[in-house]
N, C-alpha and C positions, 0 to 999 in steps of 0.2 A: 504495499498500499505507501502510496507516495505523499506526502505530507508541505503541504504549500503554506504562503500566509498572507494576509489582508495587510493590501498596502493603508496605509495612515490618509484618509479622504474625508471624515467626519470629528466636527468638534474639534476638541482644544490641541489634539495631537497633530491635526492635518495641514501643517507649512511646508512649504517647496523644502526644507533644511531637511525634515521630518522623509519626507518619502524619498529623496536623496539615501538617507541613511540606511532605512529598512529595503528599499529595494538593492544597493548592493550589498549588505552586509545580509540580508537572506541569501543571496546569490554566493556569498562567500560558505555559506555555512550548510550548504548542498541542498536548500529547500526544491522543490519542484516546478513553484508555481505562488506568480503575484495575483493578488486578486482585488477587483473594486466592485462596488453597489452603485445604481441610480434609485436618488430621489429628487425632484422638481423642486417642490418648495414646500411648507410648513405652513400649513393655516393657523392666523393668530388665535382661530376662536377652540382650537383640539390640539392634545396631550400627547401625539403619535411616542414622545419620550424623546432624550438628549440626541441620540443616532441620527435620528431627523432633520437636527434644526440647521444645520450646516452640511452640507456635503459636494463635495469635486463633483464636474461634471466625470464618469467613469472613462471615456476612451482620450479624452485627451489625457488625465493620467498615465493610462498605460502607455500611452505615445511615449509621455516622457520617460515612463521607464524602463521603455523599449530601448532610448539613450542611452539610459544608465548600465544596460547589462547587457549579455553577451549571451547565455543558456537559457535561463530561466520561463517558463510558459507565462503568457500574461492572460489572465481571465476577467471577463466582470460576468456577477454575481449578483444581479442579473441586470440585464436592459429590459424593460418593460416596452413589448414588441408594439402596444399599439398607436406609441407615442409618434413613431416617424415614421413618414412614410417609406419603402423598404427598397426603394434606389437609391434613396438619400444614406440608409442604413448603412446596404450594403457599399457603396462608396466608401463609406468613413471607415466600414470595418475589414476591406479589403487592401486601405491604403496601412492602416495599421500590421497586418499581416503582412504587406511589402516592406515596409520599413521595419520590423522585429525580425524579418527573415527568416517567417513562418512560423512564430510563438502565440497566434494566438489562437484564445477558447472563448465560446463568444455563446452566452448563458442569454437565456429568452425568459421573459414571466409574462402573463394578463397585465399585471397592473389591480390592484384596489381601494388606490386611492379618488373618490368620486372627486374631489377637488383638484387634484390633476387632470381627471377627464375634461373638465370643463376649463380648464386651462389651457389646454393643445384642443378643444375642441372633437372630441372624440367621445359618440356614447358611451357609456359605461357597460350600456346590454350589447355592446357589438365585440369586447374583447376576447372573446374565445375565439369568435371566428374569423377579427383579425390577424389573433395572432397564431393561427392557423395556415393562411394566405400568405402571412408575412414567411415562414420558413419555407413555403413552399416557394416563392417568389426569390426569398435569398437564393434557392438552391437552382433556381432558372437562371436568373442573374449570373449566378457563378461556372452556369454550364457555358457548354458552346455559344458562337456567337453566328447568326445572328438572334437575338433574344426577343422572345413574345411572351407575354404572361396576359391570360385574360381571368379574372375573379371575378369577385361580389364588389370587394372593395379597392383593390388593387388592378389598375391596366396598364402595360406598357406595349406599344406598339413596336413592331418587331425593329431591335436596332442591336445595333454595336456598342457592347458595354467592355469598357477595359480602363484599365489593364485587370487583369483575374487577381486571385487570392495565390501566394505561393504553394499553401498548402493543396494539393488536389484532391479530389475534385473540389472542397473545399474547407475551410476551418470547421473544427469539429463544433456542433451547434443541438450543445445540451439545452434541457428544458426543465423548469422549476415548477413546482404544484405539491400539494400534500393530498388533498384529497383521491378516492378512486378515480373519481372521472378525467383530475386530472395524469395521475401515474399511470392508467391506461393511454391517454393521449402521451405520453413521452415514450412509452415503449413503441404504440404507431408510430411515430413521427422523428423522436431526438435521437441521437448520439448519445445520449447519457440524461442524466438526473442530476439536477443541484438539492439540496432542501432547504428549507427555509431556516431561519432564524431561532424560531420556535419550535421546531421538527421537536417529536416526540421520537426522540433515539433510541429508547427500549422497544423500538416497531421497527427500526430501519428495514430490519429484514424482512418484516413483512412486505413492507414496501416496494422492496425491491424484489422481492419474487415478484409481486404485484407486475412491476415494470418489464421483468422478461417474460410473464406471462404472454401479457400484451404482445409483445415486441414477437415469441414464437406466432401467435395468434396472426401477425401478419404478416410470416414469412419472412422475419425478418432473426439475424442472429444474435441471440439475448448476449453471447460470451463476447461480441464486440462492445458493447454498451460499457459507459462509466461509470458510477457513481460515486458522486461528491457530495459529501457531507460538509457544511460550512461551521466550523469546529470553535460554539462560543466559548472558550475555555477563561475557567476561575480559578486561579492556585490560591489554596490558603493551606490552612494547617488540614490533616487527617480528619474528614468527614464521616462518621461512624454508618454503616447498612440502617439504621432503624428508622432517622432520620428521612428515608426517600431521598437520597442524594439525588441532585441530575447529573447524568454522564458529563463528564469532563470538568466537573470541579470537581476541589477538593487537592491533597495534595501530588508533588510532582507524580510519585507512581501510581497512585488511584489515578490519574488523568494518564498514563501511560500505559496503564494496564486496561484503560477503556479505547484508547486507539486500537490496544491489539484486539480487545472485542470484534470492535466496530469493522477489523478486515475481517475476523474470521466469520462475519456475517454480510461478505459479499461489498463491503466500501470496498473503491478503489483508490479514493483519495479524500483526506480530509484538509481543511484549511485554516490556519487559526485565526479568527476576525476579534481584535480586541475594539473596535469599533460599533460593536455592540454591547461595550463593558462601560456604561455609565461610571465609573471610578475616572476612566481615561478620556471622553468624548464629552463629558458635560461643559455648558459654557461659561461654568464657573469652576472648572479643574483648572489647575497653572501648568502652563501646557509643558513643561520641565519635567514635571512630574506625570504627566499623562505620557512621553515619549518614553520616560526613564520605565514605567509599568510595559509597555507594549516590546520595547526593547529589550524587558526581563523575560519575557514571555517567549520571544525570537530566539534567547541563547540556551534557555533551559531546556525549549522543546526540540533545538535543534535534531535535522536526523543524523548528523557526525557525534552527538552526542546518545543518542539511543543504542543501549545495550542490547548487540547482538542476539536474535532470537535464535 
């Protein structure tokens, strides 16, 4: 199982220098990937939590990270597919794949915030249909020229769309989702699944089985799929079993044991994400302290520091 790390894109620790430090150090320590996520706004009347108050654009941050690194893969978990025209999205993602020499992983989600759908002028009720068409349109755009696509929401007259991504036939297209219908959609359409930040990881093996079964029914190879967990890790003193310890919390040995158990259930990659730790991203947090918390996680969980299994 591969281990990745999230770039500082949210809140107090998301300075330019922090992004540079984490990107370069993660590659030095042997992490497999770096990850971002998308949030367009935070309504004044809502309380979505500190993570969503101030968030950098995920594609731009990954482009910056591409220039700072040589080997590590670059992922977004996730872009909300209905928010941008597929042709525009394809151009941005292709450019990033080219600039990174083929290191891009694309995570797509439906979106959930009505306020964001209102802001981009897309009906919330169309989010599933638009996401499915976006996946189909991206694959068409990244295929051979001339490109033509005709859908309910996406229309592209025959055209040459260049350049193409470095990765062929295209960068991996992963999808989010947590309910059974979404998991089955992943199995039918995507190259893998990305868990949500609040996913119940105790049942991740069952969710993976649902995705794999849907893939097999669609005559797709379940063994070719990737299963990526966003790891909201909180290192603290050892937590007893009777308190209902959440996976990836507790002592370093407990968290490492959790990582091993996730691998046994079929997870192919976990990326540690301090952006979902309120102590790191709170607008009132001291930036240097927030960065030190993130860097401590980066060092302690580094692949090179894990005992051989």
